[in-house]
C-alpha positions as CSV (number, residue, x, y, z in Angstrom):
1,X,17.1,-13.4,5.1
2,X,14.8,-11.4,2.9
3,X,15.2,-11.3,-0.8
4,X,14.6,-8.0,-2.8
5,X,11.3,-9.2,-4.2
6,X,8.8,-6.9,-4.9
7,X,5.2,-8.2,-4.3
8,X,1.9,-6.7,-5.6
9,X,-1.4,-7.5,-3.6
10,X,-4.3,-7.1,-5.5
11,X,-8.1,-7.9,-5.1
12,X,-11.5,-6.6,-5.2
13,X,-12.5,-3.6,-2.7
14,X,-13.2,-5.5,0.7
15,X,-11.3,-8.6,-0.3
16,X,-8.7,-8.2,2.5
17,X,-5.7,-6.4,0.8
18,X,-4.8,-4.2,3.6
19,X,-5.7,-7.1,6.2
20,X,-3.4,-9.6,4.6
21,X,-0.6,-6.8,4.3
22,X,-0.9,-5.7,8.0
23,X,-0.7,-9.7,8.8
24,X,2.6,-9.8,6.8
25,X,4.1,-6.7,8.6
26,X,3.3,-8.1,12.0
27,X,5.0,-11.4,10.7
28,X,8.0,-9.6,9.4
29,X,8.4,-7.3,12.5
30,X,9.2,-10.5,14.5
31,X,12.5,-10.7,12.5
32,X,13.5,-7.5,13.6
33,X,13.1,-5.8,10.2
34,X,12.8,-2.0,9.8
35,X,9.6,-1.7,7.8
36,X,8.2,1.6,6.4
37,X,6.1,3.3,4.1
38,X,2.3,4.2,4.3
39,X,-1.0,2.4,4.9
40,X,-4.3,3.6,4.1
41,X,-7.1,2.8,6.7
42,X,-10.9,3.1,6.2
43,X,-12.9,5.3,8.7
44,X,-16.1,3.4,9.2
45,X,-19.5,4.6,10.5
46,X,-21.3,1.4,11.2
47,X,-20.9,-0.4,8.0
48,X,-20.2,2.7,5.8
49,X,-16.8,3.8,4.9
50,X,-16.9,7.5,5.5
51,X,-13.3,8.1,4.6
52,X,-9.7,7.1,4.7
53,X,-6.5,8.0,6.9
54,X,-3.0,7.5,5.9
55,X,-0.3,6.3,8.4
56,X,3.5,6.5,8.3
57,X,4.4,3.0,9.3
58,X,7.7,4.3,10.7
59,X,6.5,7.2,12.8
60,X,3.0,6.3,13.4
61,X,2.0,9.7,12.0
62,X,-1.6,9.9,10.7
63,X,-3.9,12.1,8.9
64,X,-7.3,11.8,7.4
65,X,-6.9,12.4,3.9
66,X,-10.0,11.4,2.4
67,X,-13.7,12.2,4.1
68,X,-17.3,12.7,3.3
69,X,-16.6,15.9,5.4
70,X,-13.6,17.1,3.2
71,X,-14.8,19.5,0.4
72,X,-12.5,19.0,-2.5
73,X,-12.4,19.1,-6.4
74,X,-11.3,15.5,-6.1
75,X,-14.4,13.6,-5.0
76,X,-14.7,9.8,-5.3
77,X,-18.3,8.4,-4.7
78,X,-19.1,10.7,-1.8
79,X,-15.7,11.1,-0.5
80,X,-13.7,14.3,-0.7
81,X,-10.0,13.9,-1.0
82,X,-7.2,16.1,0.2
83,X,-4.1,15.4,-1.7
84,X,-2.0,17.6,0.2
85,X,-2.7,15.7,3.5
86,X,-2.1,12.3,1.8
87,X,1.2,13.6,0.3
88,X,2.5,15.2,3.8
89,X,2.1,11.6,5.2
90,X,2.2,9.2,2.6
91,X,4.8,10.4,0.0
92,X,7.1,11.4,3.1
93,X,6.5,7.9,4.6
94,X,7.5,6.2,1.1
95,X,10.6,8.5,0.7
96,X,11.9,7.6,4.5
97,X,11.2,4.0,3.6
98,X,13.5,4.1,0.6
99,X,16.0,5.8,2.3
100,X,16.0,4.0,5.8
101,X,14.0,0.9,6.0
102,X,14.6,-2.7,5.0
103,X,11.4,-3.2,3.5
104,X,9.1,-0.8,1.6
105,X,5.2,-1.0,2.0
106,X,2.7,0.9,-0.1
107,X,-1.1,0.6,0.6
108,X,-2.6,1.4,-1.5
109,X,-1.9,2.5,-5.1
110,X,-5.7,3.2,-5.8
111,X,-7.9,5.7,-7.6
112,X,-7.5,8.4,-5.0
113,X,-3.7,8.1,-4.7
114,X,-2.8,8.1,-8.2
115,X,-4.4,11.7,-8.6
116,X,-1.2,13.0,-6.8
117,X,1.8,13.7,-8.9
118,X,4.2,13.5,-6.1
119,X,2.7,10.0,-4.9
120,X,3.0,8.6,-8.6
121,X,6.9,9.9,-8.5
122,X,7.7,8.2,-5.2
123,X,6.0,4.9,-6.2
124,X,8.1,5.0,-9.2
125,X,11.3,5.9,-7.1
126,X,10.6,3.1,-4.5
127,X,10.1,0.6,-7.3
128,X,13.9,1.2,-8.7
129,X,15.2,0.9,-5.0
130,X,17.1,-2.2,-4.4
131,X,14.8,-3.2,-1.5
132,X,12.1,-5.8,-0.9
133,X,8.8,-4.1,-1.4
134,X,5.2,-4.9,-0.7
135,X,2.3,-2.8,-2.5
136,X,-1.5,-3.0,-2.5
137,X,-3.1,-2.3,-6.2
138,X,-6.2,-1.3,-7.2
139,X,-7.6,-4.4,-9.1
140,X,-9.5,-2.7,-11.9
141,X,-7.7,0.6,-12.4
142,X,-6.5,1.4,-15.7
143,X,-4.1,4.1,-14.4
144,X,-0.9,4.0,-16.3
145,X,1.3,3.7,-13.1
146,X,-1.0,0.7,-12.1
147,X,-0.6,-0.8,-15.7
148,X,3.2,-0.3,-15.5
149,X,3.3,-1.9,-12.1
150,X,1.6,-5.0,-13.4
151,X,3.8,-5.2,-16.5
152,X,7.1,-5.2,-14.4
153,X,9.0,-8.5,-14.6
154,X,10.2,-7.8,-11.1
155,X,6.8,-7.5,-9.5
156,X,5.3,-10.7,-8.4
157,X,1.4,-9.9,-8.4
158,X,-0.8,-12.2,-5.8
159,X,-4.6,-11.6,-5.8
160,X,-6.3,-11.8,-2.4
161,X,-9.5,-13.3,-1.9
162,X,-11.9,-14.1,0.9
163,X,-11.0,-17.6,0.8
164,X,-7.1,-17.2,0.7
165,X,-6.8,-14.0,2.7
166,X,-5.7,-16.1,5.9
167,X,-2.9,-18.1,4.2
168,X,-1.8,-15.4,1.7
169,X,0.5,-13.6,4.5
170,X,2.2,-16.9,5.2
171,X,3.0,-17.6,1.4
172,X,4.0,-13.6,0.9
173,X,6.5,-14.1,3.9
174,X,8.1,-17.5,2.5
175,X,8.1,-15.7,-0.9
176,X,10.3,-12.7,0.8
177,X,12.6,-15.4,2.1
178,X,13.3,-16.5,-1.4
179,X,11.2,-19.7,-1.2
180,X,9.4,-21.1,-4.1
181,X,5.8,-21.2,-3.7
């Protein structure tokens, strides 16, 4: 039985936040739970990140919302961000998860995503839902939303590191089952 725990996974870029999250999702899917929300996945050319896609976990719908080829007022590094595309898939995915799913997943509350008012609202709404949730958080951001999430008593923050990223998913699943770890 899954408890209504909310888990935040934080860590430096490249530490394995999404990797750990995807492992947790795989493990929980074996329990026939309906898992919804959004996942950001990097687009890589060689060893360079050239953008990101956002994927709806429930429907599989996917959009490129950040890319070196997108011209936008919002640029992070060399990557242009199209918030409308992220909202079209990501925000919709979060709202669907709040309504229909057993577990809400949000990957990632990061620099690009928090620029969207609709995303910030969807995250706040999902935090109020009486449902278990796993959310990945940008480690160093001082964004008010991230600070609020870190301050909440009902969110347990775990840091992923290259050393613990293989065992962390097991710890998260145990926590979700109400075990003390």
